[in-house]
C-alpha positions as CSV (number, residue, x, y, z in Angstrom):
1,M,29.6,-53.7,-33.5
2,R,26.7,-55.8,-32.6
3,N,27.7,-55.1,-28.9
4,M,27.6,-51.2,-29.2
5,K,24.7,-51.1,-31.2
6,A,22.9,-52.8,-28.7
7,I,24.1,-51.1,-26.2
8,C,23.3,-47.9,-27.9
9,I,19.5,-48.9,-28.9
10,K,19.2,-50.1,-24.9
11,L,20.6,-46.7,-24.0
12,T,18.5,-45.0,-25.5
13,C,15.7,-46.2,-24.4
14,F,16.3,-45.7,-21.1
15,L,16.9,-41.8,-21.7
16,L,13.2,-42.1,-23.5
17,V,11.8,-43.3,-20.5
18,L,13.6,-41.3,-18.6
19,F,12.4,-39.0,-20.3
20,M,8.9,-39.9,-20.4
21,S,8.8,-40.1,-17.5
22,S,10.2,-36.6,-16.2
23,A,7.5,-36.0,-18.7
24,A,5.1,-36.8,-17.5
25,M,5.8,-35.1,-13.6
26,A,5.8,-31.7,-15.5
27,E,2.4,-30.4,-15.0
28,S,1.1,-27.2,-17.3
29,I,-2.0,-24.6,-17.0
30,T,-1.9,-22.0,-19.5
31,S,-4.3,-17.8,-18.7
32,P,-8.0,-17.7,-20.2
33,N,-5.7,-15.3,-22.8
34,G,-3.6,-17.9,-23.9
35,Q,-0.8,-15.1,-23.3
36,L,0.7,-16.5,-20.2
37,Q,1.7,-20.0,-19.2
38,L,2.5,-22.6,-15.7
39,N,5.0,-25.1,-16.2
40,F,5.5,-27.6,-12.9
41,S,7.7,-30.5,-12.3
42,V,9.4,-32.2,-9.3
43,N,12.9,-32.4,-10.4
44,S,15.2,-35.3,-9.3
45,Q,15.9,-34.3,-5.8
46,G,11.6,-34.0,-5.5
47,E,12.0,-30.5,-4.7
48,P,8.7,-28.4,-6.4
49,V,9.7,-26.1,-9.3
50,Y,7.9,-24.4,-11.5
51,E,8.3,-21.5,-14.3
52,L,6.2,-18.9,-15.8
53,F,5.9,-17.5,-19.3
54,Y,4.2,-14.3,-21.6
55,K,3.1,-14.6,-24.9
56,G,6.1,-17.1,-25.4
57,K,8.8,-15.6,-23.5
58,A,10.5,-16.7,-19.8
59,V,9.4,-14.2,-17.5
60,I,10.5,-17.0,-14.0
61,K,12.8,-19.4,-15.1
62,P,13.2,-22.6,-13.2
63,S,12.2,-21.5,-9.3
64,K,11.7,-23.7,-6.3
65,L,9.5,-24.1,-4.0
66,G,9.4,-25.3,-0.5
67,L,9.8,-24.3,3.2
68,E,12.6,-24.7,6.4
69,L,10.7,-26.0,8.9
70,K,12.5,-25.9,13.0
71,N,13.8,-29.1,14.4
72,D,12.2,-30.8,11.5
73,P,13.2,-32.3,8.0
74,G,11.1,-29.5,6.8
75,L,9.0,-29.4,3.6
76,M,12.0,-28.6,0.7
77,N,12.1,-32.2,-1.4
78,G,11.3,-35.3,-1.2
79,F,8.6,-34.6,-2.5
80,T,6.6,-36.6,-5.3
81,L,3.4,-35.6,-7.2
82,A,0.5,-37.4,-5.9
83,D,-2.2,-36.1,-8.1
84,T,-3.5,-32.6,-9.8
85,Q,-6.6,-30.8,-10.6
86,T,-7.6,-28.0,-12.5
87,S,-10.7,-25.9,-12.7
88,T,-11.4,-22.7,-14.5
89,F,-13.2,-20.1,-12.7
90,D,-14.9,-16.9,-14.2
91,E,-17.2,-14.5,-11.7
92,T,-18.0,-10.5,-11.9
93,W,-18.0,-8.6,-7.9
94,E,-18.7,-5.5,-7.2
95,P,-16.4,-4.6,-4.1
96,V,-17.6,-1.7,-1.8
97,W,-15.4,1.1,-2.5
98,G,-13.2,1.4,-5.5
99,E,-11.7,2.6,-8.1
100,V,-14.1,0.5,-10.2
101,K,-17.7,-0.7,-9.3
102,Q,-17.2,-3.9,-10.5
103,I,-14.3,-6.4,-11.7
104,R,-14.1,-9.8,-12.9
105,N,-12.1,-12.7,-11.8
106,H,-11.5,-14.7,-14.5
107,Y,-8.9,-17.1,-13.9
108,N,-7.4,-20.9,-14.9
109,E,-6.2,-22.7,-11.5
110,M,-4.2,-26.1,-10.9
111,A,-3.8,-27.2,-7.4
112,V,-0.9,-29.9,-7.2
113,T,-0.7,-32.3,-4.0
114,L,2.8,-33.0,-3.5
115,D,3.4,-36.3,-1.4
116,Q,6.5,-36.8,1.2
117,K,6.4,-40.3,1.6
118,A,9.4,-40.2,4.1
119,Q,7.8,-38.3,6.8
120,D,4.4,-38.8,5.2
121,R,2.1,-36.1,4.9
122,N,1.1,-34.1,2.4
123,I,0.9,-29.9,1.1
124,I,-0.9,-29.2,-1.6
125,I,0.2,-25.8,-3.8
126,R,-1.8,-24.8,-5.6
127,F,-1.7,-22.4,-9.1
128,R,-4.1,-19.9,-10.0
129,L,-2.9,-18.4,-13.1
130,F,-4.8,-14.7,-14.7
131,D,-4.9,-12.9,-17.7
132,D,-2.3,-10.8,-16.0
133,G,-0.5,-12.7,-13.7
134,L,0.4,-15.7,-11.3
135,G,-0.6,-15.7,-7.7
136,F,0.0,-19.0,-6.1
137,R,0.1,-20.8,-2.1
138,Y,0.9,-23.3,0.2
139,E,-1.9,-25.3,1.7
140,F,-1.5,-27.4,4.6
141,P,-4.3,-30.5,5.4
142,L,-4.6,-31.2,8.3
143,Q,-3.1,-34.8,9.1
144,K,-0.8,-36.6,11.4
145,N,2.5,-35.9,10.8
146,L,2.1,-32.2,10.1
147,N,-0.4,-30.7,12.6
148,Y,1.7,-28.1,14.8
149,F,4.6,-27.1,13.2
150,V,7.2,-23.3,13.0
151,I,8.0,-21.8,10.1
152,K,12.3,-21.7,9.8
153,E,12.3,-19.8,6.7
154,E,10.2,-20.2,3.3
155,R,11.8,-21.3,0.8
156,T,9.7,-19.8,-2.5
157,Q,12.0,-18.9,-5.3
158,F,11.7,-16.1,-8.7
159,A,14.4,-16.4,-10.4
160,M,14.9,-13.8,-12.8
161,T,16.0,-13.9,-16.7
162,G,18.2,-11.0,-16.4
163,D,19.6,-8.0,-14.5
164,H,16.4,-5.8,-14.7
165,K,15.6,-2.6,-13.6
166,A,14.2,-2.3,-10.7
167,F,11.9,0.4,-8.4
168,W,12.8,-0.2,-4.7
169,I,13.6,-0.1,-1.0
170,P,15.4,-1.3,1.3
171,G,13.9,-4.7,3.3
172,D,12.7,-4.4,6.5
173,Y,10.8,-5.7,9.4
174,D,9.7,-2.2,11.2
175,T,9.3,0.5,7.9
176,Q,8.5,0.3,4.5
177,E,8.9,5.3,4.9
178,Y,12.5,4.4,2.0
179,D,12.4,6.6,-0.9
180,F,12.4,4.7,-3.4
181,T,16.3,3.7,-5.8
182,E,15.7,2.9,-9.4
183,S,19.1,0.2,-10.4
184,K,19.6,-2.8,-12.3
185,L,19.2,-5.7,-9.8
186,S,23.3,-6.2,-10.1
187,E,23.4,-2.8,-8.4
188,I,21.0,-3.0,-5.8
189,C,24.5,-4.2,-2.8
190,G,26.4,-1.3,-4.0
191,L,22.9,0.9,-3.6
192,M,21.9,-0.7,0.2
193,K,23.8,2.1,2.4
194,S,22.6,5.2,0.9
195,A,18.7,4.4,0.7
196,I,18.8,3.0,4.1
197,T,17.9,6.3,6.2
198,G,17.1,7.4,9.8
199,N,13.0,6.2,10.8
200,A,11.5,5.7,14.3
201,S,11.6,2.6,13.9
202,Q,14.0,0.0,11.4
203,T,15.0,-3.7,11.3
204,Q,17.0,-4.6,7.8
205,F,17.9,-7.5,7.2
206,S,20.3,-8.5,4.3
207,P,22.3,-5.9,1.8
208,T,20.3,-7.2,-1.0
209,G,16.7,-8.1,0.8
210,V,13.8,-5.6,-1.0
211,Q,10.8,-5.2,-0.3
212,T,7.3,-6.4,-2.6
213,S,5.2,-4.3,-3.9
214,L,9.0,-5.0,-6.7
215,Q,8.2,-3.4,-9.5
216,M,10.9,-3.9,-12.8
217,K,11.5,-3.7,-16.5
218,T,13.0,-6.3,-18.6
219,A,15.4,-4.8,-21.2
220,D,12.7,-6.2,-23.5
221,G,9.7,-4.0,-22.1
222,L,8.7,-6.7,-20.2
223,Y,7.0,-5.8,-17.0
224,I,7.2,-7.2,-13.8
225,N,5.4,-6.7,-9.9
226,L,6.1,-9.6,-6.8
227,H,4.3,-8.5,-4.3
228,E,1.7,-11.1,-2.0
229,A,-2.4,-11.0,-1.1
230,A,-4.6,-11.9,1.5
231,L,-1.0,-11.6,4.3
232,V,-3.2,-13.7,6.9
233,D,-1.8,-15.2,10.0
234,Y,1.4,-15.3,8.6
235,S,4.9,-13.0,8.5
236,C,5.1,-10.1,5.7
237,M,7.1,-11.2,2.8
238,H,10.1,-9.6,1.9
239,L,12.6,-10.7,-1.1
240,N,16.2,-11.6,-0.8
241,L,18.5,-11.5,-4.0
242,D,21.0,-13.5,-5.1
243,D,22.5,-11.2,-7.1
244,K,25.3,-13.7,-8.5
245,N,22.6,-15.7,-9.8
246,L,19.9,-13.5,-10.4
247,I,17.4,-15.8,-8.3
248,F,14.8,-13.7,-5.4
249,E,13.8,-15.9,-2.2
250,S,10.4,-15.4,-0.7
251,W,12.2,-14.0,3.1
252,L,9.4,-13.7,6.6
253,T,9.5,-11.1,9.3
254,P,11.0,-12.8,12.0
255,D,9.5,-12.7,15.9
256,A,10.8,-11.5,19.3
257,V,12.7,-14.9,19.4
258,G,13.2,-15.4,15.6
259,D,10.8,-17.8,14.3
260,K,8.5,-17.0,10.9
261,G,5.7,-18.4,11.5
262,Y,3.6,-20.3,13.9
263,M,1.4,-22.7,12.3
264,Q,-1.3,-24.8,13.4
265,A,-3.0,-27.5,9.9
266,P,-5.3,-26.9,8.5
267,C,-3.9,-23.9,6.9
268,K,-2.5,-21.6,4.5
269,S,0.1,-18.5,2.9
270,P,-0.9,-15.9,1.5
271,W,-0.8,-15.9,-1.9
272,R,2.5,-15.3,-3.6
273,T,1.9,-12.9,-6.9
274,V,3.9,-12.4,-9.8
275,I,1.6,-9.7,-12.4
276,V,3.5,-9.6,-15.8
277,S,2.6,-6.9,-18.6
278,D,3.9,-5.8,-22.3
279,D,2.1,-2.4,-21.4
280,A,2.9,-0.8,-18.4
281,R,-1.3,0.9,-18.2
282,D,-1.8,-3.3,-17.6
283,I,0.1,-3.6,-14.2
284,L,-1.7,-0.7,-12.7
285,A,-5.3,-1.7,-14.0
286,S,-4.4,-5.5,-12.4
287,K,-7.0,-5.9,-9.8
288,L,-4.8,-9.6,-9.1
289,T,-4.6,-9.1,-5.4
290,L,-7.7,-7.9,-4.5
291,N,-9.2,-11.3,-7.0
292,L,-6.8,-13.0,-4.6
293,N,-8.7,-12.1,-1.2
294,E,-12.0,-13.7,-0.6
295,P,-15.5,-12.4,-0.8
296,C,-16.3,-9.0,1.3
297,A,-17.0,-11.0,5.2
298,Y,-20.1,-8.0,5.9
299,E,-23.2,-8.6,5.0
300,D,-23.9,-5.0,5.8
301,V,-21.9,-2.1,4.8
302,S,-23.8,0.8,4.4
303,W,-21.9,2.5,7.0
304,I,-18.5,2.4,4.4
305,K,-18.2,5.9,2.4
306,P,-15.3,7.2,0.4
307,V,-14.3,10.8,2.4
308,K,-12.7,13.8,1.4
309,Y,-11.2,15.5,4.8
310,V,-9.3,18.3,6.4
311,G,-7.0,17.2,9.8
312,V,-5.7,19.3,12.3
313,W,-2.9,17.6,11.3
314,W,-0.1,19.4,8.7
315,E,0.0,22.6,11.5
316,M,1.8,20.0,13.7
317,I,4.4,18.7,11.1
318,A,5.6,22.2,9.6
319,G,6.5,22.9,13.4
320,K,3.5,25.4,13.9
321,S,1.6,23.4,16.8
322,T,2.1,20.8,18.7
323,W,0.6,17.6,19.4
324,A,1.4,17.9,23.2
325,Y,-0.6,20.4,25.4
326,T,2.1,21.4,27.6
327,D,6.0,21.1,27.6
328,D,5.8,21.0,32.4
329,L,6.0,17.6,31.7
330,P,8.6,15.8,31.6
331,S,6.8,12.0,32.4
332,V,2.7,11.6,32.1
333,K,1.1,9.0,34.2
334,L,-2.2,8.6,33.4
335,G,-5.1,8.6,35.6
336,E,-2.3,10.3,38.5
337,T,-1.4,13.3,36.0
338,D,-3.7,16.6,37.0
339,Y,-3.7,18.5,33.5
340,S,-5.4,21.1,34.9
341,K,-2.0,22.2,37.2
342,T,0.1,23.0,34.2
343,K,0.3,25.4,32.3
344,P,-0.6,25.3,28.7
345,N,2.2,25.8,26.6
346,G,-0.3,28.1,24.0
347,R,1.1,25.6,20.5
348,H,-1.6,22.8,20.9
349,G,-3.5,22.0,18.0
350,A,-6.4,20.3,19.2
351,N,-8.4,23.1,20.9
352,N,-11.8,23.7,20.9
353,E,-11.2,27.2,18.7
354,N,-9.0,26.1,16.8
355,V,-11.1,22.8,15.7
356,K,-14.0,24.8,15.4
357,R,-12.5,26.4,12.7
358,Y,-11.7,23.5,10.1
359,I,-15.0,22.4,10.8
360,D,-16.4,25.6,9.0
361,F,-13.9,25.3,6.4
362,A,-15.4,21.6,5.8
363,A,-18.9,22.9,6.4
364,A,-18.0,25.4,3.4
365,H,-16.4,23.5,0.8
366,G,-18.3,19.9,1.0
367,F,-15.8,17.9,3.2
368,D,-17.0,15.0,5.4
369,Q,-14.7,14.8,8.3
370,V,-11.8,16.6,9.8
371,L,-9.2,14.9,11.6
372,V,-8.1,16.4,14.4
373,E,-4.4,14.4,16.1
374,G,-3.4,15.6,19.8
375,W,-7.1,15.2,21.7
376,N,-5.9,13.1,24.1
377,E,-3.7,13.3,27.6
378,G,-0.7,11.6,26.6
379,W,1.6,13.5,24.5
380,E,4.6,14.8,26.2
381,D,6.1,11.8,26.6
382,W,4.7,9.3,24.1
383,F,7.6,8.5,22.4
384,G,10.7,7.5,22.5
385,H,10.4,5.4,26.4
386,S,9.4,2.2,25.1
387,K,6.5,3.3,27.4
388,D,3.8,0.9,27.6
389,Y,0.6,2.3,29.5
390,V,1.1,5.2,26.8
391,F,-2.6,6.7,25.4
392,D,-6.4,5.1,27.1
393,F,-8.1,6.9,24.5
394,V,-11.1,8.3,25.4
395,T,-9.4,11.0,27.7
396,P,-9.8,14.2,26.3
397,Y,-7.2,17.3,26.8
398,P,-8.4,20.4,28.9
399,D,-8.9,23.1,25.8
400,F,-10.4,19.8,23.6
401,D,-14.5,18.9,24.7
402,V,-16.1,16.0,22.8
403,K,-19.3,16.3,23.1
404,M,-19.6,19.9,22.1
405,L,-17.3,20.0,19.1
406,N,-19.0,16.8,17.9
407,A,-22.6,18.7,18.5
408,Y,-20.8,21.4,16.7
409,A,-19.6,19.5,13.7
410,K,-23.1,17.3,13.8
411,S,-24.9,21.0,13.3
412,K,-22.3,21.5,10.5
413,G,-23.0,18.4,8.4
414,V,-19.5,17.2,9.3
415,K,-18.0,14.2,11.3
416,L,-15.3,14.4,13.0
417,M,-12.3,11.9,12.4
418,M,-10.5,10.2,15.6
419,H,-6.8,9.6,16.1
420,H,-5.2,6.9,18.0
421,E,-1.9,6.8,18.0
422,T,-0.5,4.0,20.1
423,S,3.2,4.4,20.5
424,S,3.3,0.9,19.3
425,S,2.7,-0.1,22.5
426,V,-0.1,-3.1,21.5
427,R,-0.8,-4.9,24.5
428,N,-2.6,-1.4,25.5
429,Y,-4.4,-0.6,22.4
430,E,-6.0,-4.2,22.7
431,R,-6.9,-3.3,26.3
432,H,-8.3,-0.3,25.8
433,M,-9.5,-1.0,22.3
434,D,-13.2,-1.9,23.3
435,K,-13.8,1.1,25.1
436,A,-12.0,3.9,22.6
437,Y,-14.2,1.9,19.7
438,R,-17.3,3.0,22.2
439,F,-16.2,5.9,23.5
440,M,-16.2,6.4,19.2
441,V,-19.3,5.4,18.6
442,D,-20.7,7.4,21.5
443,N,-19.9,10.4,20.6
444,G,-20.6,10.6,16.7
445,Y,-17.0,9.0,15.4
446,N,-16.9,6.7,12.6
447,A,-13.4,6.2,11.9
448,V,-10.1,6.7,13.0
449,K,-6.9,6.7,12.0
450,S,-4.4,4.1,13.8
451,G,-1.0,4.8,14.4
452,Y,2.6,3.0,15.5
453,V,4.9,4.7,16.0
454,G,8.3,3.1,17.5
455,N,9.6,-0.2,18.3
456,I,7.1,-2.9,19.3
457,I,5.9,-3.9,22.5
458,P,6.0,-6.7,23.3
459,R,9.6,-6.1,23.1
460,G,11.5,-7.9,20.5
461,E,7.9,-7.8,17.8
462,H,9.1,-7.1,13.9
463,H,5.8,-4.6,12.7
464,Y,5.9,-6.8,10.1
465,G,6.0,-10.0,12.0
466,Q,2.7,-12.3,11.8
467,W,1.7,-11.7,15.6
468,M,1.7,-8.1,14.7
469,N,-0.4,-8.8,11.5
470,N,-2.6,-10.6,13.6
471,H,-3.2,-7.4,16.0
472,Y,-3.9,-5.3,12.5
473,L,-6.7,-7.4,11.4
474,Y,-8.2,-7.3,14.8
475,A,-8.0,-3.7,15.1
476,V,-10.1,-3.7,11.9
477,K,-12.7,-7.1,13.5
478,K,-13.1,-5.5,15.5
479,A,-13.8,-1.8,14.7
480,A,-16.2,-4.0,12.2
481,D,-18.6,-5.0,14.9
482,Y,-19.1,-0.6,16.5
483,K,-19.2,0.2,12.5
484,I,-16.1,2.3,12.5
485,C,-13.9,2.4,9.2
486,V,-10.2,2.1,9.7
487,N,-7.0,4.1,8.3
488,G,-4.0,2.2,10.0
489,H,-0.9,4.3,9.6
490,E,2.9,2.3,10.4
491,A,0.9,-1.3,9.8
492,V,1.6,-4.1,7.3
493,R,1.3,-3.4,3.7
494,P,-1.7,-3.5,2.3
495,T,-1.6,-7.1,0.5
496,G,-5.9,-6.9,-0.7
497,L,-7.8,-7.4,2.9
498,C,-9.8,-3.8,1.9
499,R,-11.9,-6.9,-0.3
500,T,-13.1,-8.5,2.7
501,Y,-12.9,-6.1,4.8
502,P,-13.6,-3.3,3.1
503,N,-13.5,-0.9,6.5
504,L,-9.9,-1.4,5.9
505,I,-10.5,1.6,4.1
506,G,-6.6,2.9,3.7
507,N,-3.1,2.6,5.1
508,E,0.0,4.9,5.1
509,S,2.7,2.3,4.6
510,A,5.5,4.1,2.3
511,R,6.5,7.1,2.7
512,G,4.2,9.8,2.5
513,T,3.7,13.7,2.2
514,E,5.0,14.6,5.4
515,Y,8.2,12.8,4.4
516,E,8.0,16.9,2.2
517,A,8.3,18.3,5.8
518,F,11.5,15.8,6.2
519,G,13.6,15.8,3.9
520,G,11.8,15.6,0.9
521,S,11.2,12.8,-1.4
522,K,12.7,12.3,-5.1
523,P,10.2,14.1,-7.8
524,F,9.4,10.4,-9.3
525,H,8.2,8.9,-5.5
526,T,4.8,9.5,-7.1
527,T,4.7,8.3,-10.5
528,L,6.2,5.1,-9.1
529,L,3.7,4.3,-5.8
530,P,0.4,3.4,-8.1
531,F,2.9,0.2,-9.7
532,N,4.4,-0.8,-6.3
533,R,2.6,0.7,-3.1
534,L,-0.7,0.7,-4.3
535,I,-0.8,-2.8,-5.9
536,G,-1.9,-4.2,-2.9
537,G,-4.5,-1.3,-1.8
538,P,-4.5,2.4,-1.1
539,M,-2.6,4.3,0.4
540,D,-3.7,7.5,2.4
541,Y,-1.0,10.0,1.1
542,T,-2.2,13.1,2.2
543,P,-1.8,15.9,-1.1
544,G,-2.4,18.8,-1.9
545,I,0.2,21.2,0.0
546,F,-0.1,23.9,-1.8
547,D,2.9,26.5,0.6
548,I,5.0,25.0,-1.6
549,D,8.1,26.7,0.4
550,Y,6.6,26.4,3.8
551,S,6.6,30.3,3.5
552,T,3.6,30.4,6.0
553,A,4.9,28.4,9.2
554,K,8.7,29.9,8.2
555,A,6.9,33.4,9.4
556,D,6.0,32.1,12.2
557,K,9.5,33.0,14.3
558,G,8.6,30.5,17.5
559,R,8.2,27.7,15.2
560,I,9.4,24.8,16.8
561,E,12.1,22.9,14.1
562,W,11.6,19.3,14.9
563,N,11.2,17.7,11.5
564,G,14.7,19.5,10.3
565,P,15.6,23.4,9.3
566,N,13.9,25.5,8.2
567,A,15.7,25.9,5.0
568,E,14.8,21.9,4.1
569,C,10.7,22.5,4.3
570,C,10.2,22.9,0.9
571,I,8.1,20.1,-1.5
572,K,9.1,18.4,-4.9
573,T,6.7,19.2,-7.0
574,T,4.5,21.9,-8.5
575,L,1.2,23.3,-6.6
576,A,-0.5,22.2,-10.1
577,R,1.2,18.5,-9.2
578,Q,0.0,18.1,-6.0
579,I,-4.0,18.8,-7.2
580,A,-2.7,15.9,-9.9
581,N,-1.8,13.9,-7.6
582,W,-5.7,13.7,-6.0
583,V,-6.5,11.6,-9.0
584,I,-2.6,9.6,-9.4
585,I,-2.9,8.4,-5.9
586,Y,-6.4,6.8,-5.7
587,S,-8.1,6.3,-2.1
588,P,-11.5,6.2,-1.0
589,L,-9.7,8.7,2.2
590,Q,-8.3,11.6,0.7
591,M,-7.3,14.4,2.6
592,A,-6.3,18.0,1.8
593,A,-3.4,18.2,4.0
594,D,-2.5,22.2,4.1
595,L,-3.6,24.2,6.6
596,I,-6.8,25.6,6.1
597,E,-5.6,29.0,5.8
598,N,-3.0,28.4,3.0
599,Y,-6.7,27.1,0.8
600,E,-8.8,30.6,1.9
601,G,-9.7,32.5,-1.2
602,H,-7.2,30.3,-3.6
603,P,-8.8,30.1,-6.7
604,A,-7.5,26.3,-6.8
605,F,-8.9,24.6,-4.0
606,R,-11.6,25.0,-6.6
607,F,-11.2,21.0,-7.8
608,F,-11.3,20.0,-4.4
609,R,-14.2,20.7,-3.5
610,D,-15.3,19.5,-7.4
611,F,-13.4,16.0,-6.9
612,D,-15.7,12.8,-5.9
613,A,-13.8,10.2,-3.7
614,D,-16.9,8.0,-4.8
615,C,-15.3,6.3,-7.9
616,D,-17.2,4.8,-10.9
617,W,-14.3,3.8,-13.3
618,S,-11.4,4.6,-13.5
619,K,-7.5,4.0,-16.2
620,A,-4.2,4.9,-16.8
621,L,-4.2,6.5,-20.2
622,Q,-0.9,6.4,-20.7
623,G,2.5,6.0,-17.9
624,E,6.4,4.9,-18.2
625,I,7.4,3.6,-14.5
626,G,9.3,6.5,-12.5
627,D,9.0,8.8,-15.5
628,Y,5.3,9.9,-16.0
629,I,2.0,9.0,-15.6
630,V,-1.6,9.8,-16.6
631,V,-5.0,8.5,-15.3
632,A,-8.5,9.4,-15.7
633,R,-11.7,8.7,-13.2
634,R,-15.2,8.7,-13.9
635,A,-17.4,9.7,-10.9
636,K,-21.2,9.8,-11.2
637,D,-21.5,12.2,-14.4
638,R,-17.6,13.9,-13.8
639,Y,-14.6,13.0,-15.3
640,F,-10.8,13.6,-13.7
641,L,-7.3,13.5,-14.8
642,G,-4.0,13.8,-13.3
643,A,-0.8,13.9,-14.9
644,G,2.5,13.7,-13.4
645,T,6.4,13.7,-14.6
646,D,9.5,13.7,-13.3
647,E,12.3,15.3,-13.1
648,K,12.2,16.1,-16.4
649,A,9.5,19.0,-18.1
650,R,7.0,16.9,-21.0
651,T,4.7,17.8,-22.9
652,L,1.8,14.3,-23.8
653,V,-1.1,14.7,-26.7
654,Q,-4.1,12.6,-24.4
655,K,-7.4,11.5,-26.5
656,L,-10.6,12.4,-24.0
657,D,-11.3,8.8,-25.9
658,F,-12.5,8.0,-22.8
659,L,-15.8,10.3,-21.7
660,E,-18.6,9.8,-22.6
661,P,-20.0,10.0,-26.2
662,G,-22.3,13.1,-27.3
663,V,-22.0,14.7,-24.2
664,T,-19.7,18.4,-24.3
665,Y,-17.9,19.2,-20.7
666,T,-16.4,22.2,-19.0
667,A,-12.7,21.7,-18.9
668,T,-11.1,23.2,-15.6
669,I,-7.7,22.7,-16.2
670,Y,-4.9,23.2,-13.8
671,A,-1.3,23.3,-15.1
672,D,2.2,24.3,-14.6
673,A,3.0,27.6,-15.0
674,P,5.6,28.4,-17.4
675,D,8.0,29.4,-15.2
676,A,6.6,27.2,-12.3
677,G,9.9,25.1,-12.9
678,R,12.0,28.0,-11.2
679,N,9.0,28.9,-9.0
680,P,6.4,25.5,-8.0
681,E,4.0,27.7,-6.4
682,A,3.2,29.2,-10.0
683,Y,-0.3,27.8,-11.8
684,L,-2.6,29.0,-14.9
685,I,-6.6,28.3,-14.5
686,G,-7.9,27.2,-18.1
687,K,-11.8,26.3,-19.3
688,R,-12.4,24.8,-22.6
689,A,-15.3,22.7,-23.7
690,V,-14.4,19.3,-24.6
691,T,-16.0,16.3,-26.4
692,A,-14.7,12.7,-26.5
693,R,-13.6,13.5,-30.3
694,D,-11.3,15.8,-28.4
695,T,-7.4,16.1,-27.2
696,I,-5.8,17.9,-25.1
697,R,-1.4,18.7,-24.3
698,I,-1.0,18.4,-21.2
699,E,3.2,20.1,-20.7
700,M,3.9,19.6,-17.2
701,A,7.5,21.4,-15.8
702,E,9.4,19.4,-14.2
703,R,8.5,17.6,-10.4
704,G,4.8,19.1,-12.4
705,G,1.8,18.1,-13.4
706,Q,-1.7,18.9,-14.5
707,A,-5.3,18.0,-13.1
708,I,-8.3,18.3,-14.8
709,T,-12.1,18.4,-14.0
710,F,-14.8,17.5,-17.1
711,I,-18.4,18.7,-16.4
712,P,-21.5,18.6,-18.2
713,A,-22.0,21.5,-19.7
714,E,-24.9,23.4,-18.6
715,K,-27.8,22.6,-21.1
């Protein structure tokens, strides 16, 4: 009996010592407001583990961290906790442009140094805990046994606490232009096949792989967003779901030979982010992604300005015009092909008279720029041939006089916006980049829309791999040398780099308005974008289509139906919602995308004239992911409100307490007409005097919306 008692005492002491040793390995920090708590430890296998709590409720269950390396034991296990450093940071900074004029960057930080004794090396995992979420990254100090290394796979886990509702698109190395699917996590695998639609370039990797920014909602009302910030010299991260255990694991985009990252110490990974709240509006208000990026890299930013623009673009999308000058050339060799000997097809949109028409319209209605696509030689065989020398970016077609048109635009107080489609021949673009940017400066351009349609050249590379991500940033930095703003289409999704490089004034990187001409997007699409795609930065969505059923395009008997049958062409929103999207989908680069003839004399076009893209303040007033959203923005002394709903008609009551107290405003209301559900072009315009003490009813048809301008009343 005495022996048994002694054994029990010894066992108790052993377990106590073991517990105390484990506890000594655990480290914790809380957010500045105390609502978020991060715990970090190293388990018995020497694996780094973290977990996250919000208001005492688990958000991320214990999840492993580490990287698998090529031809190397890897950075997965065998670690001991060598050092922990904590700090607090608090600043307020001013973005060059954005939804607000000031952003607070306030976090508590914990940096843990982990020694891997068997390999005689160490890494740092740095955690930053904000009031709205968590950011963490891997850091690799310069050292003898970890200098050059190749990532086989990053093994960062996000262990979910339940079978959450998710709004997702398929994981893909080459496109983000998928319609969103709403489902439980456990349903992703069964729905993946139907979620994949055709694209000019696409590469899926898993039946449970999805893309970030991934927005979820738990059964008990918690909103969770997974993404990354500051994607520099690294591969874009996707998420691969273990749908049995409900654990996401990072999945990097590979290069042409299957490797996922070439690293040289000292270096670091992008931040992995978890934004969390029990209020959906907090997700929309979060500036965590921007805060995890470095401050602006430029001393002079006076040349970077938000703009409103129209463009010779939609008429090509709708099939009314073409990018190509002639139909005579199945093959083009730049510098050899003589366009003067070809017959114009009569439908080339980028011709002098048509462009002058757009310039006149922009000048008359207070728009800053006119985008012109199809201006340069080479469009006859630009796509689908894996063509290296596809464009030179400086040689116009015979019917496009660069100097005359830019001079004409200047005389009207308007600028032309350049278009550089690369056809994903990236080597060719870099070969011509300096010359192309110099050409822009010499001819009065200060902004470019770049495109990366099709499979990447060098062949085998992917749109979101490390090599391409370096190219996109190279293009932005090089453009800054010439004081040029970049709007990148088909490029990697934004991760807040616009803070550091504010001439990255826009991206596409999601399913935009053009897809309304390719069969349409789901009615909830634009209510979702602020919760996922816009987490990393603004989108060039190109809203504002008034010809909802394409009656103008369909009346053209010679219309080119390259994008599907006429019957498929119908935008799955209402006209009022098209206006509201200007407010809902923030962008410093805002386009009125429709044919200008559809705007001429249209009373609702007044909203676009009144709108100011240079925001001072923004706030999400109401919202539920995938259902509805109400956003207000202020620019100088004017306020703008945009509201949208999904496939269900809704009526919302909105307080106007965001308006300046004591000021009377004229509210001009662009609303769905009672029959807008059947006739989406039906709308009403109403006016009333309002103050901050008033409320307003927002009545929206199915797929509909409402837009309101609040302009101080004349005294």
